[in-house]
N, C-alpha and C positions, 0 to 999 in steps of 0.2 A: 503493498500500500501505499502512496506516495506520502512524504511530509504531510504532517498536518499545516505545518506555516504556510504552504502554498496552496492545499489543496482540505477542501472539506472531505472528513472521515464521511462515514458512515454511508458506503454504498454497496451497502449489501443486496440491494436492489440491482445491481450490474448481474448480479449470479442470474438474473430472470432473462433467458436467451432470449426470449418473445416476448415484444411488447403487447400491450394492450390492443393496439391498433389491429393486429393483425388476427384477434379472431374476432372482431364482429364490425372495423373500421371500414371495408369496403362497403358495409352495407348504408351506411351515413356516407362516405364521401363522395354517393350516387346523387345523393342530395342537394349537395354542394355545387352540381351543376345546373342546377334548376334554380338558384338563385343569381339574383343578380352581381354582376364581380365589385359592383360598389358596397355589397352588402344593404341592410336593412336601408330603409329609406329612414331618415333624420330629418329633424323639424328645426329649421336654421333656430340658433342661437345666443344669446350673448355672449360674452365673457364673462361677467360675474354670474350669467345663471350656470357657467361650466365650471364654477371654482372647485374645489372639493371638498366635501361634504366631512361632517364629525370622524368621519372612520377614513379618511383618504383614500376616498372613493371618486374620481373623478366619472362627473357624469356627462360627458360628451364624448369620451373615447376613453384610453387603456395610457396609462403610461408604462416607458419603456426601460429594463434597468437590466443588468450585467451580474455575474462573478466574474470577478477579473482576479484569476491569479497573481497575489503577491506575498512577499516576504514580513517577517515583524513588523519593519520601522517605513516602509513604499509604497503603503496601500495609496497615498494620494496621489503619487507618481505615476504608477501603474494605469491607475484609473483615469488620471488625465493621457496620458498616450493613450489609451483606448480609445477615451473620447474624441481624441487628436484622426482619430484613424477613421470613426464611423462616424464624425462629422457633427456632432451634439452633444451635450452636456446630459447626463444620465438622468434619468428622474429619481429610481431607486440604484443601491449599490449594495450586495447581498456581500454579507462576512458569516461566519463559522464561528464558536466557540465551545470549548469543553464546559464539565464543571466540576473543574478543582479550584481550589482556594484562589482567590481571587488576590492573591498578593504575593510580595518576591520577586524573582526574575521571570519568573512564568506569567506572558502576557495571557494566554488562551483562555485562561478561565475568564477572564476582565472585559465585560460589555463594555461598549463603548469608552472604547481604548483614546487615547489620545489623537491618534491617524484616524480613525471612524468619526472622530468630533471634528475634526478640520473640513473631513468629506463631506460628514452631514452638516457644514454652515447653507451649502446650496444644493444639496439633493437629499432625500429618504432615507432613512436606512433598513437593510431587514434584515433584525438579528438570529442566528439560526444556533440555539442551546442545547447542547446535546447533553445526557446524562452519559455523559464517559468520564473518565479521565487519560487523554493523551497519555500514551507512553507511561501510563501507571500502571500500577500490578494489578492483577485478578480482583487480589483481597480488595481492591480501594476501589473498584466499581459501581458506584451506585445501584440499586435495584429501584424498580419505579414500585417495589410497596414498600421500602425506604423514603424514598420521596413521601410520599402517600402520607406515611406516618409523621413526616416532623424530621425528619432525620437529619435533614441537608437545610431546614430553618434559619437558622445562628448561624451558623459558618458561611454557606453560600449563599441562599435565597433571597433573604432579607439584606445581605450586602449589597448582592446586584438589583434590586429593588430599590435600595435609596438612590444606589448609583445611579438608576434609570430616572428614576422622581427628579433627581437633584438637576440632572441634564433639559429633563419639563423645564423645570422652575426658572432655571438659565435662561433658557435660549428659545422657551414656548413650542418647543417644537415635541413630534410623536415620533417613537418609533414601531415599525412592525415588529413584531416577536413570535417567532417559532420555537416551539417545545418539543423537541427528538422526532424531525421531519423523518419522514419514510417510516414512521414507527412500525410497518408492516413490516419488514423487514425485521426487526426486533425483536421481536416475540419466537422464538420463549425465552430468548436469553435474559432479557430485560425484567422480564415477566408475563402475565395474562393481560388480555384485553382490557381485563377489565381494569387490572391494577395501571395500565397506562391511562386510563378513563382519570380512574382515582386520582395518580400523580397531576395529569394537566390541571384538573380541577383546585387541587391544593395550591397548586403554584400560581394558579388565577387567583385564586380566595385570598392568599396571602399577600400579595399584589397590591390587592382593592380595602385589606386589610391596614396597609401602612399607608394608603394612600397614593399609591401609584396611577396615574390618570392619564397618563401620555401614551399607552401602549396598544395597540390595534392586534389583538390576537389571532394568529394567524397558524391552521391547520394544514400540512402539509403531505402530500402523502403520495406514494410513487405514481397511483394510474394504471399500475397491471390488473386489468380487470380478472384475470386469476390470482387475488386477494379481494374482493369484492365483498365475502361476507365480513371478512375482517374491519376492512372498512367500516362497515355498517355497525360494529362490535366497539370500535376504536373512537367512533365519533363523538366528544365529549360534550354534546349537545348545542343547542343553538344559541343560548346563554352565556356559552363559553370561548365561541367561537366566533370571530367578525367575519374575517377573509375563510379562506378554503383554498389551498392548491395545489396543483400534481404536476409531477415530472416526467416529460413524456420524451423520448428521442428517435432517430433516424436513426439508428444503429449499424447498421448497414455489416459490414465487413467485420466487425468490434465484437459480433456478435452471429456470425455469420447467417443474417437476417437478409429477408429482402429488401430493396430500395425503398422506403415509404415516403411519400411526400409530406410537407407539413399539417396536411390536413388529415390525412391518413393517421399523424401520431396524434392527435388532438381531439378531434370529435367521436371518438367512441367514450372516451373518458368523461371530457364534458360532459354527451346527455349522460349518462350511466349516473353522473353526482344529479343532476339536476332531475334525475326521475328518484335516485334511493337517499338521496343525504341532504339536500336542499333545493328550493326553487327561485330563492331569491337573493342567497348570500353572494358578495360580489366574489369572483374566479381570477385566481391568480395562474400563468402559468409560468411556476416559479423556478423551474429550471428547462428552458428549451435548447436542442442545438441539432447539428447534424454532422454526420461524419462526412470525409471528401470519398467520392468515388476516382482513381487514378486513370483507369479507362476512360472515364469522360468526365477533364476536367472543369468542363462549364457546369458540371450537374449539382455541386453548391450552391452557385449563384444562382441557379433558376430556382433554387428551391428557397431561400431568400428572399427574395422575388418574390411568392406568393404570399409571406406573410398576411401582408397588409389585410389582404381582401378576405383570407380566411378567417383573422383575427374580426373582422365588422360582422363577420357571421353568428357569431360565436357568443350567443347571449349572456352579456353578466360578465365579459372577462374584460378586469379592468385593469389588468395588467402583465405582463411577457417579459421574463427575464433569462437574455441566454447567456447560456453556458459554454466561455471560449475559453477551454483547458481538456488536460487527457481525460479520461475517464483510466480508471484500477485496470490494472493488465499493462503487460507491453507492448501491444500493436493496435492499441483505440485514441483516438486524436479526436475530439470533438471542437478542438480549435476552426475560426475562421482559418480558411490556409488558400492563401494568395493573395494577388490584388483584384483579380475578376470579384473573388465571393465577398472579399470588403467592400468592393464598389456596390454590390447587389445590395449587402447590408447595411448599408450608406444611403441607399436611394430607396431602401425600404422602409428604416426609421423615421424617414423625411416627413412620412406623411404625414397629412394631419391628425388625423386619426391618434397617432403616436403622440402629439406636439399638443400636450393640455396646460391650461395655465394651472400654476401650483399655488398660488395664493389669489 
């Protein structure tokens, strides 16, 4: 596994060799062809009407964000270099943290590092918080049952809650916070589905008890529909979730899978969430991306060119975060490959739908 300083761990879902879209995606992609290329008609709206809601939802389009690989002290530089390539400022920057003690030389357990706060001056932050200690011993790995029982309250959860609260009071800014993204790949090692729900709710309620009101609670699954029953059992409930995210890719040669269009990677999971989890929560493509095709060098560019059209057809998807990095394993790279692909992504994210007023 790649070092957690440059790559978020928790890649257990990469062992899933088929995406959910290969199961039922073809049925839904056919429907896209029947829709207008510009997506559903939207009434004209003023800039004031398009201002984000209290839960950071853009009413007139979607945010664009990314995970940008970085080392401990160069997040801001890496983000700005990515933005130069893509021709715009990111709306959301995605970072990952473990639950180690947020003190001393290690920074992995510290939410809202100085580098994140620097980046957060002009962008929103999505903080992924993982119930593990990267590099810790097996005995140091907290379980969901331990978290739910309050075993980490004083040493970890309360410390982080106060950091986020202080950040909000000082800057007036909210953060997206995810607890154990892709939790469907973490059972039974971390505990049962019911124990995950209790742990999630405990963290949520503990933050509320401490007066933390600048968190947008974000529940992120793999989106692999072979885990559909798990998703239903691991959903904390509408009271505890503000946004729902899912992570689906065109892996292609990474997993010896068929080439899937952007629509094929997204539509099946989107439809399932709307039917079985929530019909109205804002949705986030919290990680999306594609491998390249060495046999067809322009194929990755073609893939990204279709992103805006598909996004407009996905009801309630209010953010899309591109994954620009390798995948666990020696032969899987999902980063943007070459000038043509960068130019295509640059054009795609210049679409007005992905350029919403932030205030």
